[in-house]
C-alpha positions in Angstrom: 14.4 -6.9 -23.6 11.6 -5.0 -25.5 8.6 -3.6 -23.5 5.2 -2.4 -25.5 3.1 -0.8 -23.5 0.1 1.6 -23.2 -2.3 2.9 -20.6 -5.6 5.0 -21.3 -7.2 6.6 -18.3 -9.7 9.3 -17.0 -10.2 11.6 -14.2 -13.5 12.6 -13.8 -14.5 15.1 -10.9 -17.3 17.0 -9.5 -18.6 19.4 -7.2 -15.3 21.7 -7.4 -13.5 18.1 -6.7 -15.4 16.8 -3.8 -16.0 13.8 -5.6 -13.1 12.4 -7.3 -12.8 9.6 -9.8 -10.0 7.4 -11.9 -10.3 4.7 -14.4 -6.9 3.5 -16.0 -6.6 0.6 -18.4 -3.6 -0.8 -19.0 -1.6 -2.9 -21.2 2.4 -4.6 -21.9 4.0 -7.1 -23.6 7.6 -8.0 -23.1 9.4 -10.0 -25.5 13.1 -11.6 -24.9 13.3 -10.9 -21.3 16.7 -11.1 -19.6 16.8 -14.0 -17.5 19.3 -16.0 -15.6 19.2 -19.6 -15.7 21.0 -22.6 -13.8 23.9 -24.4 -15.5 25.2 -28.0 -15.2 28.6 -27.4 -12.9 30.6 -29.4 -15.6 30.2 -26.7 -18.3 32.7 -24.6 -16.3 29.8 -22.0 -15.2 27.0 -21.7 -12.9 24.7 -20.0 -14.8 24.1 -18.2 -18.0 22.2 -14.8 -18.6 20.2 -15.3 -22.1 17.0 -13.5 -23.3 14.0 -15.7 -24.2 10.1 -15.7 -23.6 7.0 -13.4 -23.6 5.1 -12.2 -20.6 2.1 -10.0 -20.8 0.2 -7.6 -18.2 -2.7 -6.0 -18.6 -5.8 -4.8 -15.8 -8.1 -2.0 -15.1 -7.7 0.2 -12.1 -10.7 2.2 -10.2 -10.4 4.7 -7.9 -13.2 6.9 -6.2 -13.0 9.2 -3.1 -15.5 11.7 -1.7 -14.9 14.7 0.5 -17.9 14.7 2.8 -17.0 17.2 4.9 -15.1 20.4 4.3 -14.6 23.5 6.5 -11.7 25.5 7.5 -10.5 23.2 10.4 -12.2 20.0 9.5 -11.6 17.9 6.5 -13.4 14.0 6.4 -12.6 12.2 3.2 -13.3 8.5 2.3 -13.1 6.7 -0.9 -11.9 3.1 -2.2 -10.1 1.4 -5.2 -10.1 -1.5 -7.1 -7.9 -3.2 -9.4 -7.3 -6.4 -11.6 -4.2 -7.5 -13.0 -3.7 -10.4 -15.1 -0.2 -11.2 -15.4 1.1 -14.2 -17.8 4.1 -16.4 -19.3 2.6 -16.2 -22.6 6.2 -18.4 -23.9 9.8 -19.1 -22.5 11.3 -21.3 -25.1 11.0 -24.5 -26.5 13.5 -26.1 -24.7 12.0 -24.6 -21.2 8.7 -24.4 -20.7 9.1 -24.2 -16.8 11.7 -21.5 -15.6 12.3 -21.8 -11.6 12.5 -18.7 -9.6 12.9 -19.8 -6.3 12.7 -23.5 -4.4 12.4 -24.2 -0.9 11.9 -28.1 -0.4 9.2 -29.4 -2.8 7.8 -26.0 -3.0 8.7 -24.0 -6.4 8.0 -20.4 -7.5 7.7 -20.6 -11.2 7.1 -19.1 -14.3 5.3 -21.4 -16.5 4.2 -21.2 -20.2 0.5 -20.4 -20.6 0.1 -19.4 -16.9 -0.3 -16.9 -14.7 2.9 -15.7 -13.2 4.2 -16.3 -11.1 2.8 -19.7 -10.2 3.5 -21.8 -6.4 4.2 -25.5 -7.4 4.4 -28.3 -4.9 3.1 -31.9 -4.1 -0.5 -32.0 -3.9 -2.7 -35.0 -3.0 -3.7 -37.9 -5.2 -7.4 -37.7 -6.4 -9.9 -40.4 -7.6 -12.2 -39.4 -10.4 -14.6 -37.6 -8.1 -12.2 -35.6 -6.8 -11.9 -37.1 -3.3 -8.3 -37.4 -1.7 -7.0 -40.7 -1.9 -5.6 -42.5 1.8 -2.9 -45.1 2.1 -4.3 -48.2 3.2 -1.3 -49.1 5.3 -0.2 -45.5 6.7 -3.7 -43.9 7.1 -2.2 -41.0 5.5 -3.2 -39.2 2.3 -1.3 -40.2 -1.0 0.6 -37.3 -2.6 1.6 -36.9 -6.3 4.9 -38.1 -7.4 5.8 -34.7 -9.3 5.1 -30.8 -8.9 1.6 -29.6 -9.8 0.6 -26.1 -9.7 -1.1 -25.2 -6.7 -1.8 -21.3 -7.1 -0.8 -18.2 -8.3 1.5 -16.0 -6.1 0.2 -12.9 -7.0 -3.6 -12.0 -6.4 -5.5 -10.7 -9.9 -8.2 -8.7 -7.5 -7.1 -5.9 -5.1 -9.9 -3.8 -3.1 -9.2 -1.0 -1.0 -11.1 1.5 1.1 -9.3 4.5 2.9 -10.4 7.3 5.2 -8.8 10.8 6.0 -10.0 13.2 9.2 -8.0 16.3 9.3 -8.8 18.4 12.0 -6.3 21.5 11.8 -2.6 20.4 11.0 -3.7 16.7 12.7 -4.2 14.2 10.4 -5.6 10.5 10.9 -5.4 8.0 8.0 -6.7 4.3 7.7 -6.2 1.9 5.1 -8.0 -1.3 4.3 -7.1 -3.5 1.6 -7.9 -7.2 0.3 -5.7 -8.9 -2.2 -8.0 -12.1 -3.8 -7.3 -14.9 -6.3 
């Protein structure tokens, strides 16, 4: 397994560090990842450890904090951050376009070549050309697809957070809110 990566960043502070900010860009690529694949029991083994595929991850991180109040006994600091991350499965193998990571019923967490990593797969509703769900005339229930389809990404691309800290002498109160989105 080989990983090639680089990261570039800058810290920008003003007014005796009352305003602090950081910007970081990162990019990594991993070739020949070590993975375990299932084998047929007829081989005498149940899994194979092999090196295949290529994944990539790139993104940006932004952080800013302001110390609004700073006295001998009281400090008030507020800030926030934003992170964008794009994880991709560039390839797995010509013989293995999909690698199942976890299965539960019809739901599958998988690595799929050309898709974000990891994706959630499962049965979906059948739809007409206009995107409307097809209803079974006999049961009155939505008709399901016969094969699993990609339903979404298991990891968020965007993360936004806000935080605040109030310190009076040796007593500190902190709070953090975070949003993780598609």
